[in-house]
N, C-alpha and C positions, 0 to 999 in steps of 0.2 A: 503493501500498500503508501502511493505516494508519502510524504512528508507533508504534514498539514503546515496552514498560515501560522504561526503566530501572536501577530501583530496584522490586525487589516489598518488600511490607509483613515486616518481619523480627521475631519472638519476640524480645523480650527486645531489642528497639534501641529508640533513641529517635529514629532518623534523621530528619525531616521529609519525606511523599514528594511531590511538585511534581503532587499534582490537585488539583482542584475539592472542595469540603465541603460539607459539609450537601445534599446530591447523595440523592434521592428514593428508597429502597428499595424500592419498592414491587414493579419486576420488572424481571428483570436488563437487557432493554429498555431500560425507563429510564435504569439506570446509563449502559451504553452508548450511547446519546443525548446524554444529559449532559455527555459526555466528548467529543462530536462524533466518534466513533470510529466510528458507522453516520448512517445515513438514517432515519426511515420508511421510504421503498423497501425498503431492506436489507430488514429487519423486517418488513416484508411478506413479502416474499419466500422468507425463513427458514421464517416462518409456515405460506405456502400449500407449500413445500418437504415441509415437517414431516410432513404430513399421508400422505403416500408412501414416510417412511424411520421410523426407529427409531434417531431421536439428537434432542439435545439441541439448544433453541437456536443456544448456545453454537457447538458443535461446527459447524452449517451453516454457518453465522458463519464459522470459520476457512475450510472448506473453499471460502468465498466468495471468502477471500483480503481480507475486511473486518477483522480484528482477529487478534492474533497469542494466542498461548496463556497470554502471561504479563500484556497486558491482559484475557484474558478469567479470569483467575484473579482481576486486582483484583479486579472487578466481583463474581467469587463473593466472596470475601471481604468485600464493604462489604456485600451481598444476605444474607450469612444474617450475618452480623457475625461472621466467622472471621479469626483470623491467616493468616499464611504464614508456613511457617516456612521458613527456608533449609537443607539440609543438610549442604550443605559447611561452612559456618559452625559450623551449631548438630546435629549430627549425632544422630538417635538413639540412647539409650542404649541398650549390648547386650544387657540384660535380653529386648529386645524378645522373642528368640527364645525363650522360655519359656510364650508367647500363640499366635506361630503360628507356622505353616514358612514359609520363602521363596516356596516354593509356593501357599501361603495367601494370601502380602502382596500378592504380584505379582499373583495373578491376581483376587482384592475389591478387590484399592487400598486396602488400609491396615498404618499400622505403629503397633507401639505408641512414642512417639515417648518421654514419661518415665511412670516409674511408679514411686509415694514406697508408704506403709503403706497409706493410707488415701484415695492421689486415684491417679486414673489418665489423663494425656495421650493421644493416639487423633492421628495424621498421615491425614487423610483426600484421596483422590482426588475425590473425588466428594460434594455436600457434605449429596447426598441418603440419604446412606449410613447417618446418625445412628441414626434411632432401628431400623435392623434389628441395627447394631453394638451401641446401651444393648440392644435383647433378648440377644445375643448375649453378652455379659461382666454379666447381671447375678448369674451364679454368684460372681464378684469381690467383692464387696460392697463396691464401693469407690467414689464421685464420679467419673464422668466428665465427662469433655469435650474438644473437637475443635480443630484446626487443619486449614491446608489444607496441601498439598504439589501440587507437578504430578509426574504423573504421572512425565516424564523422570525429574525430579529422582528418585522413588522405584526405578522402575528402576534406575538408575543404581546411585544406593547396595545395593542390595540386590547386585547383579550385581558390585558389587566387594568385597563384603563376605560375601560367601556364596559365594563359586564352588565350594569342594567339595561344597556341599551340592546343588548345581544340578548339577554333572559328573555327581553319584553316580545323583539322580535319573533325568538320560538315557541312562545304561548299565542302571539294573535297573526303567522303569517297565512294559517287557514281561513276564509272565509266562513264569516259567519256561517251563510248558509248555510254550508257543507262539513260545518261542526258543531259537535255537542257540548261545546261548555254552556252552555245556557240550562244544562243538565247539574243542576245545584240541590242539594238537599232539600233546600228550603222551596226550587224552582215550584212555577201550577202543574209541567209531565207530572216531576218526580212527585208530587204531592196528590195527586190526579192516580199514580200508577199507585201509591201509600193503600189510598180509596176503595181501588179495585181489588187491592189483595185482600186486605179484609170485610170489603162485602164476599168475596168467592168465599174467604174460609167461613163465614157468618150462615155462609146461604146454603157450603155444606155439611154442619155441622145442624141447619134446621130443620133442612129438608135432602137427606139425600138422596131421593130415589131421583129427582128431579136435576138436583144438580151432576149426577151419573147417568142422564140422557142425556144432559145438556154437554157433558164433559165428550161423552162415545160421538153425538156431531159434530162436535170438533174433530174431535178423533179422525172420525169416518173420513170427515172434508179433507183432511193432512193429510192425509195415506192415498187418499187418491190425488192430490197434489204429488204426493213424495212416489206412487206407483210411478205417475206419466214422469218422472224424472228418470227416475230408475231405467225405463224402460228406451227410452231416448240416449242415455247414454250407453245404454246396449245396441240399440239401435247404430249409432254412429261406430261402432267397432267392426259392423260389416260390411257398412255401406259407403264404399269407396266416393268424397265429394269430386265433382271434378274441377279439377285444378285450371285455374285461370294460366295465359299462355303466360311462360317465361319473357320475365323483358331484360332487356340487355342491360347487367350491373357497371357502374362508372368504378372502376377498383382504388378504393378509399384506403388512406395511410390507417393501422392502427392508433386511435386514441387515447391518449390519457386517462385512466382510472383510477376512480378512488373511493374504498369500501369503508364503510362504517360497520365499525364494532362494538356493537356499546355493550360496558361490564359492570354488572354490580353484584358485589363480593363474590367475584370469581378469582380467588388467588388462587386455588386450590388444581387452577386447572389454565393458571396464565400460561406454563410452561409448556406445556403440549399445545396448544392454541400457540403460540409461536411456529415451534414445529411443521403444522401445518404452513400457516400461512407459507412461512418460505417454502415449503414446499411448490406451490403453485407456479407454473410455468410459465411468468407474459415477464413482456421487458419490464425490469428491473426502474429506469428510466419517463416510463409510464404509468407505475403503478404506485399508490402507497393506500397503507393501510393508518387508517385513524384509532386506535386505540381511546375509545369514549368512558370516563369511569365520573363519579359523582363526587364533589370536591369535599362529601365524609366522609366519601367510602373511602376509608383509611388503609385497610386492610388488603384490597385492589393498588391501591396509590404507591403502600407502600412495595408490591409485588411484582411492581411493576418497573416502582426505578430502582431496583434487586435485581433488573435485567439489561443486559450489555445490546439492545437493540439493532436491530441494521439501518438506514439512513429514509429506509423507504417504509419503513414502521412508526409511529408519531404517537405518545400518547396524548391527551388532550382535555384534561379538567375541562367538570359544566357545573358552573354554580350553584350554590347551593337554592333551593327553590320549595314551597311547599308544596307543590305539585315534582314528582318523583317518575315521569312515566320514558319510555323507551323512547317512543316518538319524540318529546321532548327536548327528549336526547340529543337524535340526531338532525333535529334542528339548529339547536346551538350548533352540532358537528359542521352542514351544512356549506354556513358561511366559510370555516376554514379548508377546504379542499380545492384542492386547483383542479380537478379530473371534468372533464367533457361529460364523463359517465361514471353513474355514483349506483355502486356496492351496497349489500349487507350480508354480513357473518353473525351467527351469532356466536357465544364465548363456545360454547360443545360442538362445533360446524367443525367434518372436516372434508373438505370440496375434494372433487378431484382433480387431478392437478392440472389439467390441460382444462377447468372451466370456465377461465375468466374470457377464453383464448376463444373457441363454441361459442360465448355466449357477444364478444365482438363481432366478430365473422358473419350472428345470426342478425345483427343491430343493420350491422353495416350492410348487408341485402335486401333488407327490409323495407316494406315501405312509411312513408314518413309519419304516416299519424301511429305506427307503432310504438310505442312511449315508453316500453321495455320488455323485457322475456322474464317467465320464473322458469326454474329451473325443479329438477325434482328433488323433496326432502325424501331422504331415506333413511334407514339406521343401520346399526354397527352392531347390535348389543337385543335383536329379539329373543336370541338363546334364555335371555338371564330367567323367566318367568311364562304363566301363563299372559298377564298382562302386559308382560313389555309385546308378543306375539302377536297378541291381539291389536296392540296400539299399532303394530308396521303393517295388519290387515290394513289394517282400518287408513292409512296412507298412503299405501299401493292404490286401495280403490280412489283417493280423492287426486293423484300427482300419476297415476299410471293410465285410471280411465275416463274419470269423471274430470281433469284438468283439459287431457288432449280431445275428446270431446268439444266442451266449449270453444278449445282452440279453432278447432276443427271447423267449426258455422260461425267462426267469429264471434261471439257473445265472451258477454262480463264473464272476466275469469275474478276470484278470489285472490289479492294475491295471498303468500306466504311470506311470513314474518321473514323472511331470512333467503339469501341464494337470488336476487334480483335484480336488474339490471334495470335501470331508467336509461333514458336523457337527461343529462340535469334542463336541457331548457324547457321539458315540457313539465318538469318534476318540481323548476322555478316559477312557470306558469300558475302549475293547477295550486298553486300556495302549500308545497310540500306536504309533510302530516300534517294531524290535529291531535293538537297536543296532550289533549282529554280522552279522546279514543283509548280505549284499553288492546282495538283490534283494527290497530291504523294498516294494516296489508289491509284487510278484507275491506276497507272504509277506500281507503287508496285506489283500489283492482276498480270499485263500484264509481267512483269520481269522473276515474281515466276516462269508463267508456261515456257516463253520461257527458262531458263534456266533448267527445268527439271522437277516441283517443284509445285503441287496443293494448292489449296485454298477448303474447301468444309465449306457448308455451313450448322446450325443450327439453331435451334428453340428454340433462347433461346433470348431475348427480349431486347431494352434499347427505354425508353421514352424518348423524344426530344418535341421543345419546336417549332410547327410548326412557319414557314416564313407565316405570313397572312397581311403582309403591302406592298401594290405595291415596291413600292423606294427600301425598302431592300431586297425584295424579284429578282428584278433585278442585283441589286447589288452581291448577291450568285450565281444566277444563270449563271452570265455574268463569273466571277472566274471559276466554275465550264466548262463551254463552252472554255473557256481561256484554261483550262490546260486540257481539253480530245483533244485538237487537238496537246498543246504539244505533249501528250502524243501517238497520233496518229500519230505523224512526226516523232516521235524519234525512235517509231517502227515496220512504217513501211514504212521508208525511203530505203531499199532493200527488195520491196514486192514480188519477186521472192522467194529471197533466204529462206524468215520466212512462205512462203505456203510452200517449199519443208520440211520444219522441225516441224510445226508445223501442216500441215495438212492442208484440206479446209473447215472445218466445224470449224475450233476454228479461224481459219482465219476470216473466215464471220463475227464472234462475234466479232474480232476487228472492225475490218471495223462497224460495223453495229451502237456498242457502242462510237465511239469517230469519226468515220469520217461523216457515217448519221447526223447528227445531224447539224453536218457544211452544206450540203449541201443543209436541207431544214428550217432553222430556219431563216437566211435570206434573202431565197427566197417568206415567206411569204405572201409578198402583192401581186405577181402575182400567186397566190396557193390562199388566197382567193378567188377571183373572180370564183376561178369554182365549187365554192355554188351558183353562176347566171347563168353560163353558163349550167349547171347541170337543173335550172329550164325553158331554154328555151330562156332566155333574150338574145341579142346579145347584145355583147362588142368593144367598141374603143382597136384596136392591138392586136386583137383573130382573129377578124373577116379572118383571112386571113389562118386560121391551116386548113388542111385541117377534115374534121367531122368526119372521121371515128378518128384522131389523139384524137381529142377532145371526143368523147365516149369511146377511151378504157382510157384516162386518167381520163373522171367522174367516170370512171367502176371502176378504183382501187383505185380510191380515197375515193369513198366511200368504198370499200371493205375494207378497213387499216383502214377507221373510224372503221366502225363494229368491229369489228378483237381487236380493242380497246377496246369499249365497252364490247366485251367480256371478253376482257383478266380484266378491271374494276370489272363485275361482279365476276366473278374465285377468284380474289385476296381478292376483301371484302366479301368473306363466312366462316365469322369468327363472333364470340356472336359481340365481341366486334367493326366492322367493318360495319355493314348491316345498320345500319341507314346510312351510308354513299352510300346506292345506288340510291335512289332517284337523286342523286349528277351527279352520275359519266356521264349521259347527255350533263350535262353540260362541260362535260372536253372540249369538241366543243370548246370552248369561254377561255380554260386556253391556251390551247398552243400554239396560235400565239402571245401568249405573250413573249414568250421568244425572237421571231425577236429583241426586243427593247436588250435585254439580248446579243444579239448577235455578233449586231452594238457599244455597250459598248466592249465586249471581241475583236474586231476587233482591235478599237479604240486602246488599252491599249499592244492590240499582239504589237504594235509598237513603242509606246513611254513610258510605262513599264511594257515590260513580264513579272517581277518577282513580278508583287504588287499585295498585297494579300490585298483585299479587305474585309478586318471583317465580322459579321454577329453580330450584337448585341442579348446577350443572357438574360434571364428573362425579359422580359416585363410582362410577365402575367403570367408565372408557381406559383404563390403564391396564386390566386386563385385559383388551383387543387390540393392543397395538398392532399385534402381525395383523389383525381384520384389518384395521382400518387401511395397513398401509397397504395389503393387498386388493383392497375394494378400490383404496382410493388412485393409484398406479395404470389399475385395471379401466380405462374409459370404456370395453369393448359391451356397450348396455343393450337388456333385450326387449323388444317392447309384446305388448299385448296382441293378439290374432288380430287384426286387421286396422289397430293405430297408422 
């Protein structure tokens, strides 16, 4: 590794720099060669790489580990005759906020360093930005000059001095129309739900027969919609949709990718996470990871501080606040990203090493209305116990049958909370994530569709740790259910208008994936007795039901269960999943557990609607290191028949 620059040239100091003088300034390469920091072969290799990448020569050389960022900026200062300013000793005048917001300065890489009546000095991270900034500040009618500052120094200064503004932006960037932030403890919708819940409880106690009849009627309607949705998914597996003619695709350079990795109390898994992130095969100069942790999360902070992180993996502290949700942390971190593509990984993720490359290739050839791609989520520990096996089957149905079906017919896709890659411009236009929604992924997928964009599914896999303990499973599922209902209430509050805008099929998909779970899960106690009715037993409170209604309901109930089993077999038609097939029949005991999660979610909707009940990660992944290595390095995946 080349030696580092120990002293940068600082404005207003007379420090003698230990560098060779009279360096030819015709090009950056010549300056670096003159300092013996690179060789001609290094430059030739960097130039050949630049043909395929949207990056500068200096960034490529840093990615090749030939120079450091300090060395690059010294050379850029020599090339462009710009001084380098040290914000620790010579910080910008605090009047800079009169000219640009913190978000603008972070995204555009500049800040007003000094300003007088007749003169403005601008600190920039990119020397090529001078002409554009001269045009932007033409209105000021002052003479301009420029100094250089490293991106890290600029970000650190703004993070330390503009915390309140950045945090407020993270909470408010999502438009009110698409946010559930109005759902507070004493809000009208919350009080209405509370009244409805109390009414339902009293009705069930005072008149159980009529309550059961009403509940079974709701179950009947829900099962009809659920049966339609499952039949549609099966249909899509076997009917090949006519594809449109392939258009000529312009060869595009690889873009820079910024990946957000939200962390909260993840000290136990952080070392394994870094190892997995480092294994991803994508040019280092085009890839940056932001390890996002909360200010009061001392254990994660200490674990990160003890690591020797490579230059492209960067820790980022989110200021403390009353709201502690994943979307709020990602909104805050997005301002510090430099990539045009934004990805997300969770702490326990083990993505295939070529996943980023495949996602970028897909986005580079996709239509302009494709806002993001969603990869497949799978598990590396399905053999832990029965619950982990069922969890894996459930995810296989979602990511290997349902999402491909929605993708095939260009219908709205509920995004996963990880392994999704966005075009940044569209993500910013959408208002980023809703900081108050605890299933921000599903919400954003539907919001994208409503605003005319699409998400596409690709068969690039990320392996996670399946939740295999009952209580943590219920906690995680209650958060999902709570967020899904909020998402449904936000997007379906004007159902007729929404139906006209997106069409019947898209509308039915939204209802099936957000509202139907809430109509079925809490009613499990009155659904389970249907098994005894199907066997001919007489049950209290069910005797008044019409025999034809009972037969029709039982038939519908059995049909939907059979469809669920068929979907399970289709989803596990892969080399890595066939061992799960004997367990598919036991899923009939797995689904009812969701009712406990729904009751917890109901309680939280009233008393703490934005509470994020965190899942604990890294419990037994250390026992699967060999399996993880084999899974992530073998990118040959098998799709269910007909996909």
